[in-house]
C-alpha positions as CSV (number, residue, x, y, z in Angstrom):
1,M,147.1,73.4,135.9
2,P,147.9,77.1,136.1
3,D,148.4,78.7,139.4
4,D,145.8,81.2,139.4
5,D,143.1,78.1,138.8
6,K,144.1,76.1,141.5
7,G,143.7,78.7,144.2
8,R,139.8,78.9,142.7
9,V,139.1,75.0,142.6
10,V,135.7,74.4,144.4
11,G,135.3,70.6,144.4
12,K,135.4,67.8,141.8
13,V,133.2,66.1,138.7
14,T,131.6,63.1,140.5
15,S,129.3,62.2,137.7
16,V,129.5,63.2,133.9
17,S,127.0,62.8,131.1
18,A,125.8,64.1,128.2
19,D,123.4,66.6,129.6
20,R,124.5,66.8,133.2
21,L,127.6,66.9,135.6
22,V,127.7,66.5,139.2
23,V,130.1,68.5,141.1
24,E,131.0,67.7,144.8
25,L,132.0,70.6,146.7
26,H,135.3,70.2,149.0
27,R,134.9,70.1,152.8
28,G,134.9,73.7,154.8
29,N,132.4,75.5,152.0
30,D,129.7,76.0,154.2
31,N,126.7,77.4,152.7
32,F,128.3,76.6,149.2
33,T,130.2,80.1,149.4
34,V,133.8,80.3,148.5
35,V,136.7,82.9,150.0
36,G,138.4,83.4,146.6
37,F,141.7,85.7,146.4
38,D,139.5,88.0,144.4
39,D,136.0,88.1,146.2
40,V,133.7,86.3,148.0
41,H,131.9,83.6,145.7
42,Y,128.4,82.0,146.3
43,V,129.0,79.1,143.3
44,A,125.3,77.7,144.7
45,R,123.2,80.3,143.3
46,L,120.5,79.1,139.8
47,G,121.6,80.3,136.6
48,S,125.6,81.2,138.0
49,F,128.6,79.4,135.9
50,I,131.1,76.7,137.1
51,L,134.1,75.9,135.1
52,V,135.4,72.7,134.4
53,P,139.3,72.6,133.0
54,V,139.9,69.9,130.1
55,Q,143.2,70.3,129.0
56,A,144.3,73.5,127.6
57,E,140.2,74.6,127.4
58,Y,137.4,75.1,130.5
59,V,134.0,74.0,130.0
60,V,131.4,76.1,130.8
61,C,128.7,75.1,132.8
62,E,125.5,76.5,134.4
63,V,124.2,75.5,137.5
64,T,120.8,74.3,137.4
65,G,120.7,72.3,141.2
66,L,121.9,72.0,144.4
67,W,121.8,68.9,147.3
68,E,123.3,68.0,150.1
69,K,123.6,64.4,151.4
70,D,124.6,63.2,155.1
71,P,127.3,60.6,155.1
72,Q,125.7,58.6,157.8
73,S,122.2,58.2,155.8
74,N,122.9,55.0,155.1
75,R,122.8,53.4,158.3
76,P,120.1,51.6,159.6
77,D,119.0,53.3,163.0
78,D,119.0,56.7,161.3
79,K,115.2,57.3,160.8
80,G,114.2,60.8,162.2
81,R,118.0,61.7,162.9
82,E,118.5,65.4,162.1
83,M,121.2,65.6,159.0
84,D,124.8,66.8,160.2
85,K,125.4,70.1,158.7
86,A,129.1,69.8,159.1
87,A,129.7,66.9,158.1
88,S,127.1,66.0,154.8
89,A,128.8,66.7,151.5
90,K,127.4,69.0,149.1
91,F,126.7,69.0,145.5
92,L,126.1,70.7,142.7
93,D,124.0,70.1,139.0
94,L,125.6,71.5,135.9
95,A,124.7,71.9,132.3
96,P,127.2,72.1,130.3
97,L,126.8,75.0,127.9
98,G,129.5,75.8,125.8
99,M,133.5,76.4,125.6
100,I,136.5,78.8,126.5
101,R,138.9,78.0,124.0
102,G,142.6,78.2,124.3
103,G,144.8,80.5,122.9
104,E,145.5,84.5,123.0
105,T,141.6,85.1,122.0
106,R,140.1,82.7,124.8
107,K,136.8,83.1,123.0
108,F,133.4,81.5,124.2
109,E,131.6,78.9,121.5
110,F,128.3,77.5,122.7
111,G,128.3,73.6,122.7
112,V,130.1,71.1,124.3
113,S,133.0,69.0,122.1
114,V,135.2,67.7,124.8
115,F,133.7,66.2,128.0
116,P,135.5,66.6,131.7
117,P,136.9,63.0,133.1
118,L,135.8,62.1,136.7
119,Y,137.1,63.8,139.4
120,A,138.0,66.9,137.2
121,D,138.3,70.1,139.5
122,A,135.5,72.4,139.4
123,L,136.4,76.2,139.4
124,Y,134.4,79.4,140.1
125,A,134.2,81.8,137.5
126,R,135.9,85.4,137.3
127,D,135.0,88.6,136.0
128,E,137.2,87.6,133.1
129,D,135.6,84.3,132.2
130,L,132.3,86.2,132.4
131,D,133.5,89.2,130.0
132,K,134.2,85.8,127.6
133,V,130.6,84.6,128.3
134,F,128.6,87.5,128.0
135,Y,130.5,89.1,124.9
136,V,131.2,92.5,126.7
137,E,134.7,93.1,124.7
138,D,135.0,94.8,121.4
139,T,131.7,96.7,121.7
140,S,132.6,98.4,118.8
141,R,134.9,98.9,116.2
142,A,136.8,101.7,114.3
143,V,136.0,101.8,110.8
144,S,136.1,104.5,107.6
145,L,133.2,105.4,105.7
146,K,132.6,107.7,102.5
147,D,129.5,109.7,101.8
148,R,127.6,110.1,98.4
149,E,130.4,113.0,97.4
150,G,133.4,110.4,98.1
151,N,134.5,112.5,101.2
152,E,135.7,110.0,103.9
153,H,134.8,109.9,107.7
154,Q,136.2,108.5,110.9
155,G,133.9,106.9,113.1
156,T,132.8,103.8,115.0
157,I,130.0,101.2,114.5
158,P,128.7,99.1,117.1
159,V,129.1,95.3,117.3
160,V,127.2,94.5,120.1
161,L,123.9,96.1,121.5
162,E,123.0,96.1,125.2
163,V,119.7,95.1,126.0
164,G,119.6,94.8,129.6
165,T,121.2,93.3,132.7
166,S,121.8,89.9,133.8
167,V,119.6,88.9,136.8
168,V,122.1,86.7,138.2
169,F,125.5,88.2,137.6
170,K,124.4,91.7,139.2
171,G,125.9,94.5,136.8
172,Y,126.5,92.9,133.8
173,P,125.4,93.9,130.6
174,V,123.6,91.7,128.6
175,K,124.2,92.2,124.7
176,V,123.5,90.7,122.0
177,K,125.4,90.7,118.6
178,V,124.2,93.6,115.7
179,G,124.8,91.5,112.7
180,E,123.2,88.3,113.9
181,Y,120.3,89.9,115.7
182,F,119.2,92.2,112.9
183,G,120.5,89.8,110.3
184,G,117.7,87.0,110.9
185,H,114.1,86.8,111.6
186,S,113.2,87.3,115.7
187,A,110.2,86.7,117.8
188,V,109.5,88.7,121.0
189,L,106.6,86.4,123.1
190,G,104.8,86.5,126.2
191,N,102.1,86.8,127.9
192,T,99.8,89.8,127.5
193,G,101.6,92.6,130.4
194,S,104.8,91.1,130.5
195,G,106.7,93.8,128.6
196,K,107.2,92.5,125.2
197,S,105.9,96.1,123.4
198,C,108.3,97.7,125.8
199,T,110.8,95.1,124.8
200,V,110.5,95.8,121.3
201,A,110.6,99.9,121.9
202,S,113.7,99.2,124.3
203,I,115.9,97.5,121.2
204,L,114.8,100.1,118.8
205,Q,115.6,102.8,121.0
206,S,119.0,101.5,121.9
207,L,119.9,101.2,118.4
208,F,119.2,104.2,117.3
209,E,120.5,106.0,120.6
210,R,124.2,106.0,120.3
211,P,125.6,109.5,120.0
212,E,129.4,108.4,120.0
213,E,128.9,106.5,117.0
214,F,127.9,106.4,113.1
215,A,124.2,106.6,113.5
216,A,121.8,103.8,111.9
217,R,120.9,106.0,109.5
218,G,120.4,102.7,106.7
219,A,118.2,101.2,108.8
220,S,114.3,100.6,107.5
221,F,112.3,99.3,110.2
222,V,108.3,98.8,109.1
223,L,106.2,98.6,112.3
224,F,102.7,97.7,112.0
225,D,101.3,99.3,115.0
226,V,97.5,97.7,115.7
227,N,97.4,98.8,119.3
228,G,98.4,102.2,118.2
229,E,100.8,102.0,121.0
230,Y,104.1,103.0,119.6
231,R,104.6,106.5,118.3
232,P,105.3,108.1,121.8
233,A,108.0,105.6,122.0
234,F,109.9,107.0,119.5
235,S,109.2,110.6,119.9
236,K,112.5,111.3,121.8
237,L,115.4,109.8,119.4
238,P,118.1,111.9,117.9
239,E,117.1,113.9,115.2
240,K,119.0,112.7,112.8
241,I,116.7,109.7,113.0
242,Q,113.7,110.3,111.0
243,R,110.4,108.7,111.8
244,L,107.2,108.4,109.4
245,Y,103.8,107.8,110.8
246,L,101.2,106.9,109.0
247,R,97.5,106.7,110.7
248,A,94.8,104.5,108.8
249,N,91.9,106.9,110.3
250,T,88.1,105.7,110.0
251,G,86.9,109.4,111.6
252,D,88.1,113.1,111.0
253,L,91.0,112.3,108.8
254,A,93.1,115.3,110.6
255,E,92.8,114.0,114.1
256,G,96.1,112.4,115.6
257,L,97.7,113.5,112.2
258,E,99.7,116.6,114.0
259,Q,103.4,116.4,114.2
260,I,104.7,115.6,118.1
261,S,108.1,116.1,117.6
262,E,111.1,116.8,115.4
263,G,112.1,114.6,112.7
264,E,108.5,113.3,112.2
265,T,106.4,113.3,109.1
266,V,102.9,112.2,109.8
267,S,100.3,111.3,107.0
268,Q,97.1,109.5,106.6
269,F,97.9,105.7,106.0
270,R,96.8,105.1,102.2
271,L,96.9,102.0,100.1
272,P,95.5,102.8,96.6
273,H,93.8,99.9,95.7
274,W,95.1,99.1,92.3
275,F,98.5,98.1,94.4
276,M,96.9,95.1,95.4
277,S,97.5,91.7,93.2
278,V,95.0,89.7,91.8
279,E,94.8,87.3,94.6
280,E,95.1,89.9,97.1
281,W,91.6,90.9,95.4
282,E,90.2,87.4,95.4
283,L,91.5,87.4,99.4
284,L,89.2,91.2,100.0
285,L,86.2,90.0,98.1
286,R,86.5,86.2,99.3
287,A,86.3,84.6,95.9
288,S,85.8,81.4,95.4
289,E,87.7,79.1,93.0
290,R,85.8,77.9,90.6
291,T,83.2,80.1,89.6
292,Q,83.8,83.7,91.1
293,Q,87.9,83.9,90.9
294,P,87.7,83.5,86.8
295,V,85.0,86.4,86.8
296,L,87.0,88.5,89.1
297,R,90.7,87.9,87.4
298,M,88.6,88.8,83.7
299,A,87.5,91.8,85.4
300,L,90.7,92.9,87.0
301,A,91.9,92.7,83.1
302,F,89.3,94.4,81.4
303,S,90.4,97.4,84.4
304,S,94.0,97.2,82.9
305,I,92.6,97.2,79.0
306,L,90.8,100.5,80.2
307,A,93.8,102.3,80.4
308,E,95.8,101.3,77.9
309,D,95.7,102.9,74.3
310,G,97.1,100.7,72.2
311,E,96.1,98.9,68.8
312,E,95.6,95.6,70.1
313,S,93.9,97.1,73.2
314,L,91.4,99.2,71.0
315,K,90.6,95.7,69.1
316,T,90.2,94.0,72.6
317,R,87.7,96.5,73.8
318,N,85.7,96.4,70.9
319,H,85.6,92.5,70.8
320,I,84.7,92.5,74.7
321,N,81.9,95.4,73.9
322,A,80.6,93.6,70.9
323,M,79.9,90.5,72.9
324,S,78.7,92.0,75.7
325,V,76.1,94.2,73.9
326,K,75.0,91.3,71.4
327,E,74.6,89.2,75.0
328,C,72.8,92.3,76.4
329,L,70.2,92.0,73.3
330,H,69.4,88.9,72.7
331,G,70.6,86.4,75.3
332,T,70.2,87.8,78.5
333,G,67.3,86.1,80.5
334,G,64.3,87.3,82.6
335,D,65.2,90.8,81.4
336,S,62.4,92.9,79.6
337,P,63.7,94.4,76.0
338,V,63.7,97.7,77.3
339,S,65.8,96.6,80.3
340,K,68.3,94.8,78.0
341,R,68.3,97.5,75.2
342,Q,69.2,99.9,78.2
343,K,71.9,97.5,79.3
344,A,73.5,97.6,75.7
345,W,73.4,101.6,76.1
346,M,75.2,101.5,79.1
347,V,77.8,99.0,78.0
348,L,78.8,101.3,75.3
349,N,78.1,104.3,76.6
350,T,80.7,103.4,79.5
351,F,83.1,101.0,78.0
352,G,83.3,102.4,74.2
353,T,85.9,103.5,71.9
354,D,85.9,106.0,69.0
355,D,85.0,102.9,66.8
356,L,82.1,101.6,68.8
357,N,80.1,103.7,71.5
358,A,76.9,104.7,72.2
359,S,76.1,107.4,69.6
360,V,76.6,104.1,67.0
361,L,73.0,103.1,68.1
362,S,71.8,106.3,66.5
363,E,72.9,105.4,63.2
364,Y,70.8,102.4,63.1
365,N,67.3,104.5,64.2
366,W,67.8,103.2,68.4
367,N,64.8,105.0,70.1
368,P,66.4,106.4,73.3
369,K,63.0,107.2,75.0
370,F,62.1,103.5,74.4
371,G,65.2,102.0,74.1
372,N,64.3,99.9,71.2
373,F,65.1,99.7,67.1
374,P,62.5,100.2,64.7
375,E,60.5,97.4,63.6
376,Q,60.3,98.1,59.8
377,G,63.4,97.5,58.0
378,D,65.6,95.3,60.2
379,W,67.7,98.1,62.1
380,E,68.7,95.6,64.6
381,R,69.8,92.9,62.7
382,R,71.9,95.1,60.9
383,F,73.1,96.5,64.1
384,I,73.9,93.0,65.5
385,D,76.1,93.1,61.8
386,H,78.1,95.7,62.6
387,L,78.9,93.8,66.3
388,E,80.1,91.1,64.9
389,S,82.6,92.8,62.5
390,F,84.2,93.6,65.5
391,I,84.0,90.1,67.1
392,Q,87.5,88.0,67.1
393,D,88.0,84.4,67.1
394,D,90.7,83.4,70.2
395,V,91.2,86.6,71.6
396,V,93.7,86.3,74.1
397,F,93.2,88.9,77.2
398,P,96.0,90.9,78.7
399,K,96.7,90.2,82.3
400,Y,96.2,92.5,85.2
401,E,98.9,94.8,85.7
402,N,97.9,97.0,88.5
403,K,97.4,100.6,87.1
404,P,95.4,103.3,87.9
405,F,91.2,103.0,87.9
406,R,88.9,104.0,89.7
407,F,87.5,102.4,92.3
408,D,83.6,102.4,90.8
409,V,85.0,101.3,87.5
410,L,85.6,98.1,88.9
411,A,82.3,97.3,89.6
412,E,81.3,98.2,85.7
413,C,83.8,95.7,84.9
414,L,83.0,93.2,87.2
415,D,79.0,93.2,85.4
416,L,81.0,93.6,82.0
417,A,82.8,90.2,83.3
418,L,79.4,89.1,83.9
419,L,77.8,89.5,80.7
420,Y,80.6,88.5,78.9
421,Q,80.5,85.0,80.5
422,E,76.9,84.6,79.7
423,A,77.9,85.8,76.0
424,H,79.5,82.4,75.5
425,G,77.0,80.4,77.4
426,N,77.4,80.6,81.0
427,R,74.0,81.3,82.0
428,Q,74.2,80.6,86.0
429,I,77.3,82.9,86.2
430,R,75.3,85.6,87.6
431,D,73.7,83.6,90.5
432,H,77.3,82.3,91.1
433,C,78.9,85.3,91.7
434,S,76.2,87.1,93.5
435,Q,77.9,87.1,97.1
436,M,81.1,88.3,95.8
437,I,79.3,91.3,94.0
438,T,77.2,92.0,97.3
439,R,81.0,92.0,99.0
440,F,82.3,94.3,96.6
441,K,79.1,96.6,96.8
442,W,79.9,96.3,100.5
443,V,83.7,97.0,100.5
444,A,82.9,100.0,98.5
445,E,80.5,101.7,101.0
446,R,82.3,101.1,104.5
447,E,84.8,104.0,105.9
448,E,87.5,101.7,107.2
449,F,88.0,100.5,103.5
450,S,88.5,104.2,102.5
451,F,92.3,104.1,102.8
452,L,91.6,101.4,99.2
453,R,89.6,103.1,97.8
454,Y,91.2,106.1,95.8
455,D,90.7,108.4,92.6
456,P,94.0,107.9,90.3
457,K,93.3,112.0,89.7
458,G,93.7,112.9,92.9
459,L,97.4,111.6,93.4
460,T,100.8,112.5,92.0
461,S,102.3,110.0,89.4
462,E,104.9,108.9,92.3
463,E,102.0,108.2,94.5
464,A,100.0,106.4,92.1
465,A,103.4,104.0,91.1
466,P,103.5,100.7,93.0
467,N,107.7,101.3,92.9
468,T,108.0,104.6,94.2
469,F,104.8,104.4,96.7
470,I,107.0,101.6,98.6
471,E,110.3,103.3,98.3
472,W,108.8,106.3,100.5
473,L,107.1,103.8,103.0
474,I,110.5,102.1,103.1
475,G,112.5,105.7,103.7
476,L,113.7,106.4,100.4
477,S,113.3,109.7,98.3
478,R,114.9,110.0,94.8
479,A,116.3,112.9,93.5
480,G,117.3,112.4,89.9
481,E,119.1,109.2,89.8
482,A,120.3,109.5,93.4
483,V,118.7,107.7,96.2
484,A,118.8,109.0,99.7
485,K,117.5,108.0,103.1
486,S,114.1,109.9,104.4
487,A,113.2,108.0,107.2
488,Q,114.6,105.2,109.2
489,I,111.2,104.1,111.3
490,T,107.7,103.5,109.4
491,I,105.0,103.7,111.9
492,I,101.7,102.0,110.3
493,D,99.2,103.0,113.1
494,L,96.6,100.4,112.2
495,N,94.6,100.9,116.0
496,D,91.4,102.4,114.1
497,A,91.0,99.5,111.5
498,A,89.2,96.2,111.6
499,D,90.7,92.9,111.9
500,E,90.6,91.7,108.0
501,V,91.4,95.4,107.1
502,V,94.6,95.1,109.5
503,E,95.6,91.2,107.8
504,I,95.3,92.5,104.4
505,A,97.0,96.1,104.0
506,A,99.6,94.0,106.2
507,A,99.8,91.6,103.3
508,V,99.8,94.1,100.5
509,I,102.7,95.9,102.3
510,A,104.9,92.7,103.1
511,R,104.6,91.5,99.1
512,M,105.4,94.8,97.6
513,V,108.6,95.3,99.7
514,F,109.8,91.7,99.1
515,E,109.2,92.1,95.8
516,K,111.1,95.4,95.6
517,L,113.4,94.2,97.2
518,K,113.7,90.8,95.2
519,R,114.0,93.1,92.1
520,A,116.7,95.4,94.0
521,T,120.3,95.9,92.1
522,P,122.9,95.0,93.9
523,R,120.8,92.1,95.9
524,N,120.7,92.6,99.7
525,R,122.2,96.0,100.2
526,Y,119.3,97.7,101.5
527,P,117.8,95.6,104.6
528,V,114.3,96.4,105.5
529,H,112.6,94.8,109.0
530,M,109.3,94.2,109.4
531,V,107.8,94.5,113.1
532,L,105.1,92.7,113.2
533,E,102.9,93.3,116.9
534,E,100.0,90.7,117.9
535,A,102.0,88.7,115.4
536,H,99.1,86.1,115.2
537,R,96.8,88.4,113.6
538,Y,99.1,88.2,110.4
539,I,100.3,84.8,110.9
540,A,98.5,82.5,113.0
541,Q,98.9,78.6,112.1
542,K,95.0,78.5,111.5
543,P,94.1,81.6,109.7
544,T,91.1,83.7,110.6
545,R,88.5,83.4,108.4
546,Y,89.5,87.3,107.0
547,A,92.9,85.9,106.0
548,I,93.0,82.3,104.8
549,D,95.9,83.6,102.7
550,A,97.2,86.8,103.7
551,S,99.8,84.7,106.2
552,R,101.6,83.1,102.9
553,I,103.5,86.2,102.1
554,F,105.0,86.3,105.7
555,E,106.1,82.7,105.4
556,R,107.8,83.1,102.3
557,I,109.8,86.0,103.7
558,A,110.4,83.9,106.7
559,K,112.3,81.1,104.0
560,E,113.6,83.0,101.3
561,G,113.5,87.0,103.1
562,R,117.0,86.4,104.2
563,K,118.7,86.7,100.4
564,Y,116.9,89.7,99.8
565,G,117.2,91.9,103.0
566,V,113.7,91.2,104.3
567,F,113.2,90.0,108.0
568,L,110.5,90.0,110.4
569,L,110.3,90.6,114.1
570,A,107.0,89.0,115.7
571,A,105.6,89.9,118.6
572,S,103.0,87.6,120.2
573,Q,101.5,86.3,123.5
574,R,100.4,83.3,121.7
575,P,103.1,81.1,120.1
576,S,101.3,78.3,120.0
577,E,98.8,80.0,117.6
578,L,101.7,81.1,115.1
579,S,102.6,79.8,112.2
580,R,105.0,77.4,112.9
581,T,106.7,77.7,109.5
582,V,108.0,81.3,110.7
583,L,109.1,80.3,114.0
584,S,111.2,77.8,112.7
585,Q,112.8,80.1,110.6
586,C,113.4,82.8,114.0
587,S,117.0,82.8,114.3
588,N,116.5,84.9,117.7
589,F,114.0,84.7,120.9
590,V,113.0,86.8,123.8
591,V,111.0,85.1,125.7
592,H,108.8,87.0,128.5
593,R,106.5,85.2,131.0
594,I,104.4,82.4,129.4
595,Q,102.4,80.2,131.4
596,N,100.4,78.5,129.0
597,P,100.8,75.3,128.7
598,D,100.4,74.8,125.4
599,D,102.5,77.7,124.8
600,L,105.5,76.5,126.4
601,A,105.4,73.2,124.9
602,H,105.5,75.1,121.7
603,I,108.7,76.6,122.7
604,R,110.4,73.8,124.2
605,Q,109.9,72.3,120.6
606,M,111.2,74.7,118.7
607,T,114.2,75.2,121.0
608,P,115.5,71.8,121.5
609,F,118.9,72.8,122.9
610,I,117.4,75.3,125.8
611,S,117.5,73.0,129.1
612,E,114.3,72.0,131.4
613,N,115.5,74.4,134.3
614,V,115.3,77.2,131.7
615,M,112.1,76.3,130.6
616,K,110.8,76.3,134.1
617,R,111.8,79.7,135.1
618,L,109.6,80.8,132.2
619,P,106.2,80.9,134.1
620,S,107.8,82.9,137.0
621,L,109.6,85.4,135.6
622,P,109.1,88.8,136.8
623,K,107.4,92.1,134.2
624,Q,110.2,93.4,132.0
625,H,112.5,90.4,132.9
626,A,113.3,88.0,129.6
627,L,115.0,85.0,128.6
628,I,116.8,85.3,125.5
629,F,118.6,83.2,123.2
630,G,119.7,82.3,119.6
631,N,122.6,83.4,117.8
632,A,122.9,86.8,118.7
633,V,124.0,85.9,122.2
634,N,126.5,82.7,123.6
635,I,124.1,81.4,125.5
636,P,120.5,81.6,126.6
637,T,120.6,84.4,129.6
638,T,117.9,85.4,131.8
639,F,117.8,89.4,131.8
640,K,116.0,92.2,133.2
641,V,115.4,94.5,129.7
642,R,117.1,97.4,129.4
643,T,114.1,100.5,130.5
644,V,112.5,101.9,127.5
645,N,112.3,106.0,128.0
646,P,109.8,106.9,126.7
647,A,107.4,104.1,127.0
648,P,105.0,103.2,124.0
649,D,101.6,103.6,125.4
650,S,100.8,100.2,126.9
651,D,100.2,100.9,130.6
652,D,98.3,98.4,132.8
653,T,94.8,99.4,133.8
654,E,95.3,100.7,137.5
655,I,91.8,99.3,139.2
656,G,92.7,100.2,142.5
657,K,92.8,103.9,141.6
658,L,90.4,103.7,138.9
659,W,87.3,101.5,140.5
660,F,87.8,103.6,144.2
661,Q,86.7,107.2,144.1
662,P,85.2,109.8,146.2
663,D,81.3,111.3,145.5
664,N,81.1,113.4,142.5
665,F,84.4,112.2,141.1
666,K,86.3,113.2,137.3
667,V,85.5,110.2,135.2
668,G,89.3,110.2,133.2
669,I,87.9,109.7,129.8
670,C,86.5,111.9,127.0
């Protein structure tokens, strides 16, 4: 044993098992205090460390319990006798955590491969040992980077990021490894009011507030802010860090859209309806699988056909029009003859082509006033023969291709799809789809869905295209072939939006980001982090009636996103309600106070390497304190979160100040 180790021996190992060591302290260590050559060490603080040498290495153990035993306690006449404090033996219960390997680097590694023998020496931890455990060395590294013009720049990039200070070792910073923390999915969990929002904001502030190093200009965070609280937290970031603030307004569109700080761009949140996939339309309209989804898919295909001008598209449109008008004239039951002919005129007037449109009716002496053909001359029969010349056998409809179309056009396409189905003998289809049609009309009228309903004529070509839209959303801008960063943080403020709007909008954005980066070349060169505040609204284990399938895209990102550079940071107060698929893929966790037994059991199941002693601390953690564990830290650590400044708009309600007031007091709300 090295000489400096001999001077810090506090006891001997008296019991060894895979998950527990027992150390008996030497006599004379009163009150579990050891006077070392460098300081006075109180070795019995829960959560402190004891080192046990094994050959040239050290097993690092956490103190999980302390107790003492009177050597005379086995005497038969000791009932009621006070313990002899001076003569009693003092013991420490230890949980093995990892090992400090030998050699020049003396690096700490989580996990124990070699256990100490009985009666091995137990040593108190020095500052240099804590440095290894908490990884406070080599906080940054020097690099030489080139810009787009090929100019070389010298500077440093962070290796670790300080997120707070240890609650056991006063003044010791708790740091996470940047690559490991942001190179995987993570979760911030805790009861309401325990400090989750401040923790998320504090971590991002710590990432971007680094004036002595290269700034994180390449970062892209898309934050779904369902409570409208994060905007102030990023108002004082360096000007070189750009923010994009998007608000889903349901009232005055100008309200709340003014710039509050330099480096911020504000805009109304919009998500043109043609960006949605077929599955997302089915989710929005709650289309049933057997009857309504086929009609909806056909209507969406019709919207794509209307946006095309090719020869095949023209033939298909004429076929659809001919089949639908023929059905209007002869097949639709329950309608009067005038109503049938008026419906036929509507189809030709709305969806007509140069070859087949409403003007053709006049060629066959159709009377627009009464909506009929002359009885003499068999004009209706001749018109039907003309329609049949456009009908094709085995026509194949093109797929829905997300091409721009007006929202109200889909209503007409739905009606056309119903007519087409009726023309093929499905007489009950209109009744079966009545619920979906009613739902569509409701969406078309409600103000909270206004962010979806866009006229393509009101948008630029870049705004109307899904690819360029999603690039803008994740902070990319193009100037010819060159791609530059326009924002590092995008906040989508969904505070004013209804629950189903939040879930659908988040699912659409997540799917578009995932598809964008999945197709990117080269792969995995532009990481995007999506921050899910109140994550139980997006990735619930049992989805709400609004989001039966909305969480599937997040589960897919959790399983496949790493290889494409798409990552999730989920913050929630109910871990037991979150998708087990998503949580199982999280590499790092920050856990605040949790008191619900179901939530505690859920965390215990997903983190089997966390000791019971650590789990028992969670219900009593103070505000702003948390437990962090995962591959971004060497060991599970309880720490005080770095103070956020400025803070998110998530302060607790001060009941005492707000309730107890003098007469004629001023109410603090407008």
